[in-house]
C-alpha positions, -999 to 999 in steps of 0.1 A, spaced: 11 367 234 -10 366 265 0 336 286 -32 318 298 -38 328 334 -7 350 333 15 320 339 49 328 326 85 320 335 119 318 319 109 290 296 79 310 283 101 341 278 126 320 258 99 305 236 84 339 230 119 352 220 124 323 196 89 329 180 95 366 178 66 374 202 63 398 231 43 389 262 14 410 273 3 407 310 -23 428 328 -23 451 358 -61 449 364 -85 419 362 -122 422 369 -123 385 376 -152 385 352 -150 348 348 -164 345 383 -195 368 379 -220 380 354 -227 412 375 -218 441 352 -219 465 381 -194 445 400 -172 441 370 -172 479 364 -165 486 401 -135 462 402 -120 477 371 -125 513 382 -111 506 417 -80 490 404 -72 511 373 -42 534 372 -21 552 346 -4 529 321 -24 499 332 -36 470 311 -71 457 318 -80 421 313 -116 414 303 -132 384 286 -160 390 262 -173 355 265 -189 361 299 -224 376 300 -216 405 323 -185 418 307 -196 434 274 -225 454 291 -199 467 316 -175 481 290 -193 513 280 -195 524 316 -158 515 322 -147 535 291 -168 565 300 -155 566 336 -118 561 326 -121 589 299 -136 612 325 -105 605 347 -84 617 317 -72 583 306 -65 577 269 -74 542 259 -52 524 234 -50 489 219 -23 465 228 -2 472 197 -2 509 206 11 503 241 49 505 234 46 535 211 66 551 198 87 519 200 77 484 191 70 453 211 102 433 211 105 395 210 109 382 245 99 415 262 71 415 287 47 444 287 26 451 317 
């Protein structure tokens, strides 16, 4: 579960635990809700990305989807391996009430 705007606390942790959900937060945001400039979105992501990070992007904003191919290419050239959220805790599993960043 991704808490809207990353707002989480002990109450959210408890509810997630009760519902059997793990929380997924991010380490990088392009703030793509504030711009449609694909170049700026790409620059922000690449400047802030690091090993084992989670990138938050929103496909509902016009500049985001066009930025993704360049982001992927640049990160792969840096040697990063991109995975989906369910693959993050591998070889383990996301546990209820756990927070993954």
